[in-house]
C-alpha positions, -999 to +999 in steps of 0.1 A: +127-008-086+159+001-066+146+006-030+118-010-010+107+001+025+093-021+050+078-009+080+078-036+109+066-041+144+081-077+147+048-093+145+042-124+119+022-098+095+054-078+093+074-111+087+047-119+056+058-083+046+097-091+049+093-119+030+075-105+001+101-077-002+128-101+001+114-119-031+109-090-050+144-073-042+158-106-055+137-101-089+149-065-092+181-064-075+168-038-049+178-027-015+156-036+015+154-008+041+136-023+070+120+006+096+108+001+129+090+029+148+103+028+182+072+038+207+086+062+235+063+065+261+047+100+269+064+101+302+100+101+289+092+135+274+084+148+313+115+133+327+150+151+332+178+147+305+197+120+320+165+097+328+154+102+292+186+091+277+188+061+300+153+047+291+158+058+253+194+039+254+175+009+271+149+006+244+170+009+216+192-017+230+162-042+232+150-029+198+183-038+182+184-070+196+146-079+183+159-065+150+189-089+148+168-119+155+139-105+130+162-103+104+180-135+108+161-151+081+177-177+054+154-156+024+174-123+031+210-140+025+228-121-003+203-093-002+212-059+010+193-050+040+193-018+060+175-017+093+164+017+103+148+027+138+127+060+142+122+071+177+086+082+171+055+061+163+047+089+139+031+069+106+041+103+084+076+092+089+073+064+065+061+086+038+091+110+046+118+083+047+103+067+013+107+101-003+140+108+013+152+075+002+138+078-033+122+044-026+101+026-053+079+008-031+068+006+006+057-031+018+033-034+049+018-066+066-016-060+079-046-080+096-069-055+083-101-051+107-140-059+109-168-036+105-169-037+144-140-019+153-153+016+155-152+046+134-123+063+152-101+029+150-076+033+122-047+008+119-012+019+110-017+005+078-044+027+068-024+059+080+004+049+060-017+042+030-032+075+036+003+099+038+026+081+014+035+097-018+051+062-027+031+032-040+021+009-008+020-029-013-002-044+018-003-081+023-023-101+046-007-135+042+028-155+037+034-149+001+033-180-023+045-159-049+053-123-060+049-132-098+014-118-102+000-127-132-033-108-130-037-076-114-071-053-112-066-015-111-097+003-101-100+034-125-125+062-124-114+074-157-113+110-146-089+137-159-075+142-126-066+107-124-043+105-153-009+112-138-017+086-109-027+057-137+003+063-155+025+059-127+003+032-116+008+013-147+042+021-151+050+002-114+023-027-119+038-038-154+068-045-137+052-068-111+025-082-134+021-098-167-014-086-169-030-055-158-066-044-160-080-010-156-118-016-140-142+010-140-170+001-114-205+016-126-226+024-094-264+030-087-281+061-082-266+096-092-229+078-100-248+053-125-236+058-160-250+043-192-229+022-214-225+049-243-216+074-215-188+049-200-176+045-233-173+084-241-158+088-207-131+062-215-125+074-250-117+111-234-095+096-210-075+077-232-071+109-257-063+129-229-038+106-211-024+094-247-023+059-236-030+033-263-059+016-260-047-016-279-020-019-251-045-017-222-068-042-210-101-024-198-133-038-182-165-027-167-183-041-137-214-030-118-218-031-082-235-012-052-200+000-039-164+003-056-148-019-029-174-045-036-169-040-075-133-047-073-133-074-051-160-093-069-144-088-103-110-099-090-126-130-078-145-140-110-112-132-129-090-152-106-067-121-099-036-122-078-038-085-065-060-055-067-049-020-068-065+015-063-055+052-064-061+070-032-070+108-026-052+105+007-078+125+028-069+136+061-087+153+091-126+160+087-126+155+051-115+119+054-140+114+084-170+128+064-158+113+029-145+080+040-118+062+019-125+036-006-086+023-009-087+020+032-119-003+029-102-024+002-068-027+022-088-037+055-112-059+037-093-076+008-078-112+013-056-103-020-024-082-017-035-043-026-013-018-040-021+019-035-012+049-057-014+084-044-033+108-065 
């Protein structure tokens, strides 16, 4: 792990992400790129060139001062930290910067949201999770430790998931001492018998050429994948949960929903997402 991207808005939850990133950077001798999206008002784009330049310069000055104060933390001492300001609040830019920098991980702080926020209310964290090809670690609180002893990775054991699962295992095995691949068995049309699940897992392992002896595989039954993952993680005293996201956008996202985003919003544990 050589580079970690941390998008921040200078909030308390951003500081949780920064402190988490600092701890991981010390473990892996990694560089931190701390990124802020400058929120330029729409009015700037309708003003004259000189007025636009003056307002932009003022906002940059204010942001640089905030950045200097935000990065003045004792836990950053001795680390390579690069502040980066982007001029537009376009969350796809986080993914673009991460890809350009060949980052290994994006870390974000999030408050999540309740079930009453409204169907069209999407948090910045959700959007980064949706667009990012780089793994995203979402934290909700001040880190007590980044030594994850037990991480639960939700897995559907479908053939199309093989590359993402391998990528996830490669990253998670660097962060955790134990990773459990969890299949959540759902009722109704998605229900599989024990024999059917075993057969599906066996086919997955054969196609992926993963060694069953080197893996921890578990099954759980629940009404939704999100509930199954969180309930299993609670029972097993997990330190973090992980999921592979399809990265749906537009109408497909609206009608299909997103298990990964629901997990990000409702989990109190850190969540690590990987793009399919």
